[in-house]
C-alpha positions in Angstrom: 14.5 18.5 -13.7 15.5 15.2 -12.0 11.8 14.4 -11.5 11.3 14.7 -15.3 14.2 12.4 -16.0 12.9 9.8 -13.5 9.5 9.9 -15.2 11.0 9.4 -18.6 13.0 6.4 -17.4 9.9 4.8 -15.7 7.8 5.3 -18.9 10.4 3.5 -21.0 10.9 0.8 -18.4 7.2 0.0 -18.7 7.7 -0.8 -22.4 10.9 -2.8 -21.6 8.9 -5.0 -19.1 6.2 -5.5 -21.7 8.8 -6.5 -24.2 10.4 -9.0 -21.8 7.1 -10.5 -20.5 6.6 -13.0 -23.3 10.2 -14.2 -23.1 9.7 -14.9 -19.3 6.4 -16.7 -19.9 4.4 -14.0 -18.2 0.6 -13.8 -18.9 0.1 -10.1 -19.7 -3.5 -10.0 -18.6 -2.6 -11.3 -15.1 0.3 -8.9 -14.9 -1.8 -5.9 -15.8 -4.4 -7.0 -13.2 -1.8 -7.0 -10.4 -0.3 -3.8 -11.8 -3.5 -2.0 -10.8 -3.4 -3.5 -7.3 0.1 -2.0 -6.8 -1.0 1.3 -8.3 -4.1 1.5 -6.1 -2.1 0.7 -2.9 0.6 3.3 -3.8 -2.1 5.9 -4.6 -3.4 5.5 -1.0 0.1 6.6 0.3 -0.6 10.0 -1.3 -3.6 10.4 1.0 -6.1 11.4 -1.7 -9.2 13.4 -0.7 -11.9 10.8 -1.1 -14.7 13.3 -0.1 -14.5 14.7 -3.7 -15.7 11.3 -5.0 -18.8 11.4 -2.8 -20.3 14.7 -3.9 -22.7 15.1 -6.8 -20.1 16.7 -9.1 -17.8 13.7 -9.3 -17.4 12.7 -13.0 -18.2 9.1 -12.6 -18.9 8.4 -16.3 -15.3 9.6 -17.1 -13.9 7.7 -14.1 -15.6 4.5 -15.2 -14.4 5.1 -18.8 -10.9 5.4 -17.5 -11.3 2.2 -15.5 -12.1 0.4 -18.7 -9.7 2.2 -21.0 -6.6 2.0 -18.8 -6.3 -1.8 -18.7 -7.4 -2.1 -22.4 -4.7 0.3 -23.6 -2.1 -1.6 -21.4 -3.0 -4.8 -23.2 -2.9 -3.1 -26.6 0.5 -1.5 -25.8 1.9 -4.9 -24.8 0.7 -6.3 -28.1 2.1 -3.3 -30.0 5.5 -3.7 -28.3 5.6 -7.4 -29.2 4.5 -6.8 -32.8 6.1 -3.5 -33.7 8.9 -3.0 -31.1 9.6 -0.5 -28.4 10.8 2.2 -30.8 7.6 2.6 -32.8 5.3 1.8 -29.9 6.7 4.6 -27.7 6.5 7.1 -30.6 2.9 6.1 -31.3 2.1 6.5 -27.7 3.6 10.0 -27.5 2.0 11.1 -30.8 -1.4 10.4 -29.3 -1.1 14.0 -28.3 -2.1 14.9 -31.8 -5.6 13.5 -31.3 -5.7 15.0 -27.9 -4.9 18.4 -29.3 -7.6 18.0 -32.0 -10.1 17.1 -29.3 -8.9 20.2 -27.3 -9.7 22.4 -30.3 -13.1 20.8 -31.0 -14.4 19.7 -27.6 -12.8 22.0 -25.1 -12.4 25.3 -27.0 -8.7 25.5 -26.9 -7.1 28.2 -29.1 -5.3 27.0 -32.2 -2.2 28.9 -33.3 0.4 28.4 -36.0 2.8 26.5 -33.9 0.3 24.0 -32.8 -1.1 23.5 -36.3 2.4 23.1 -37.7 3.1 20.5 -35.0 -0.2 18.7 -35.8 0.7 18.6 -39.5 4.2 17.2 -38.9 2.9 14.8 -36.4 0.5 13.3 -38.9 3.4 12.8 -41.3 5.4 11.2 -38.4 2.6 8.7 -37.8 2.9 7.6 -41.5 6.7 7.2 -41.2 6.6 5.4 -37.8 3.9 3.0 -38.9 5.7 2.0 -42.1 6.9 -1.5 -42.1 10.5 -2.1 -41.2 12.9 -4.9 -41.8 12.6 -6.2 -38.3 11.1 -9.6 -37.8 7.8 -9.2 -36.1 7.7 -5.4 -36.5 7.2 -5.9 -40.2 4.1 -8.0 -39.9 1.0 -6.8 -41.7 -0.9 -6.3 -38.4 1.8 -4.2 -36.6 0.5 -0.9 -37.9 -3.0 -1.6 -36.7 -1.7 -2.1 -33.1 0.3 1.2 -33.4 -2.8 3.1 -34.5 -4.7 1.4 -31.6 -2.0 2.7 -29.2 -2.3 6.2 -30.8 -6.0 6.3 -30.5 -6.2 4.7 -27.1 -3.8 7.0 -25.3 -5.6 10.0 -26.8 -8.9 8.7 -25.4 -7.3 8.5 -22.0 -6.1 12.1 -22.3 -9.6 13.2 -23.2 -11.1 11.4 -20.2 -8.5 12.9 -17.9 -9.3 16.3 -19.2 -13.0 15.8 -18.4 -12.0 14.7 -14.9 -9.9 17.8 -14.5 -12.6 20.1 -15.7 -15.0 18.6 -13.1 -12.5 19.7 -10.4 -11.9 16.3 -8.9 -8.3 16.1 -7.4 -6.0 14.0 -9.6 -5.0 11.7 -6.8 -8.6 10.8 -5.9 -9.5 10.3 -9.6 -6.5 8.0 -10.2 -7.2 6.0 -7.1 -10.8 5.4 -8.1 -9.9 4.5 -11.7 -7.1 2.2 -10.6 -9.2 0.4 -8.0 -12.2 -0.1 -10.3 -9.8 -1.3 -13.1 -8.3 -3.8 -10.6 -11.7 -5.2 -9.6 -12.8 -5.6 -13.2 -9.5 -7.3 -14.3 -9.5 -9.5 -11.2 -13.0 -10.7 -12.1 -11.8 -11.6 -15.6 -8.7 -13.4 -14.3 -10.8 -15.5 -11.8 -13.1 -16.4 -14.7 -10.2 -17.5 -16.8 -8.8 -19.5 -13.9 -11.9 -21.4 -13.0 -12.6 -22.1 -16.7 -9.1 -23.6 -17.0 -8.0 -21.1 -19.7 -5.2 -19.6 -17.7 -4.4 -20.5 -14.1 -3.3 -17.8 -11.7 0.4 -18.0 -11.1 2.7 -16.4 -8.6 5.2 -15.3 -11.2 2.6 -13.1 -12.8 1.8 -11.6 -9.5 5.4 -10.6 -8.8 5.9 -9.2 -12.4 2.6 -7.3 -12.2 3.4 -5.7 -8.9 6.8 -4.5 -10.3 5.0 -3.2 -13.4 2.5 -1.4 -11.2 5.3 0.2 -9.1 7.1 1.5 -12.1 3.9 2.7 -13.8 2.9 4.6 -10.7 6.4 6.0 -10.5 6.0 7.4 -14.0 2.8 9.2 -13.0 4.1 10.4 -9.6 7.4 11.8 -11.0 5.5 13.5 -13.8 3.2 15.3 -11.3 6.2 16.2 -9.1 8.0 17.7 -12.2 5.0 19.9 -12.8 5.0 20.9 -9.2 8.7 21.7 -9.2 8.4 23.9 -12.3 4.8 25.3 -12.0 5.4 28.1 -14.5 6.9 25.9 -17.2 4.3 23.3 -18.2 5.3 23.4 -21.9 8.9 22.6 -20.9 7.7 19.6 -18.9 5.3 18.5 -21.6 8.0 18.7 -24.3 10.7 17.2 -22.2 8.6 14.2 -21.2 7.4 13.4 -24.7 10.7 14.0 -26.5 12.6 12.2 -23.8 10.5 9.1 -24.0 10.7 9.0 -27.8 14.5 9.4 -27.8 15.2 7.1 -24.9 12.8 4.5 -26.2 14.5 4.6 -29.5 17.9 4.1 -27.9 16.8 1.2 -25.7 14.9 -0.5 -28.6 17.8 -0.4 -31.0 20.7 -0.9 -28.6 19.3 -3.3 -26.0 16.9 -5.3 -28.2 18.4 -4.9 -31.6 15.2 -3.6 -33.1 15.7 -2.6 -36.8 14.2 0.6 -38.2 13.7 1.5 -41.8 14.6 4.9 -43.3 10.9 5.8 -43.1 10.8 4.9 -39.4 13.8 7.1 -38.7 12.3 10.0 -40.6 9.1 9.5 -38.7 11.0 9.5 -35.4 12.7 12.8 -36.3 9.4 14.4 -37.4 7.8 13.2 -34.1 10.5 15.1 -32.0 10.0 18.2 -34.1 6.2 18.0 -33.9 6.2 17.7 -30.1 8.6 20.6 -29.8 6.4 22.8 -32.1 3.3 21.9 -30.1 5.1 22.7 -26.8 6.2 26.1 -28.3 2.6 26.8 -29.2 1.5 25.9 -25.7 3.7 28.7 -24.4 1.5 31.2 -26.4 
C-alpha cells in the first residue's frame, strides 16, 4: 500500500509544481521539455526490452500519438492549474476515466454493468459541479471550464492510446521510453526554435525545474506500477485508491496550502467524483 500512497503524493506534487512555476518565473514549455529528458533517462534504469520496438507488431502510430499527446496535455494541465486551481484540475484529470470507460465499451468491447453505468452517470454530474465557476480569483474566469474540459478529454485520449499499446503486447517500460524520448526530441526542437527566434531564451532555471518535474512525474508512474505488482489480484483497489487519493489530497493541498476557494457546486462535484470513482472500481471487480 505504501507504493500507492507514494504514487498519489507524486501525482499531486506535479500539480503543485505547475502551480508554483509562474510564481518562480518558470517557462512551462521549457520545463516540460526537460521533464521528458529526465523521464527518458530514468526509464532506461528499468532496463526496458527494446527488441519489442523493432518487430513489425510495435504500435508506432499509438506511440507517436502518445509522444504528441503527453507534452500537449502537460501544457494544458499547467494552464488549467493556473486558471482553475489544483482542486478542480486534479478532479478533472481523474474524471477522464469516464471517457476512457466509454471508449472501453465502444472500442474495446468491455462489458458494461450497473455499477459502471451508475459511476458513469454520477461522474458526468460531477464534471458539471467541478466545472462550475467558483469565487476564487482566476478560477472563476470564463475560460477556466474550457481548460478543465481539455484536461478531461486529453487524459482520456492518453488512456485510450495506452490501451492500444497494451493490446499490441508491447512492454510498458519500452513503450514509455519510446514515447518519452520522442516527446523530448519534438519539444527540444520547439524550444531551440523559440530560442533562436528570440521568443524565449533557454535558461538554466527552467532546466533544473524541469528535471525535478520529470523525476516526480516518473515516480508517479513507477510507484503506480509497483503498487499493481504488489497487489496483483486487486487492480480495482489500486485503481480506486489512486483516483480517490489524488482527488482528496489535491483538494486538501489546494485549499489549505494555496487558499483556493470552492463553491458549493464545486464541493458537491468533488463528493460525486469520489463516489463515481468508487462505483466504477466496484464494477471493475465484477
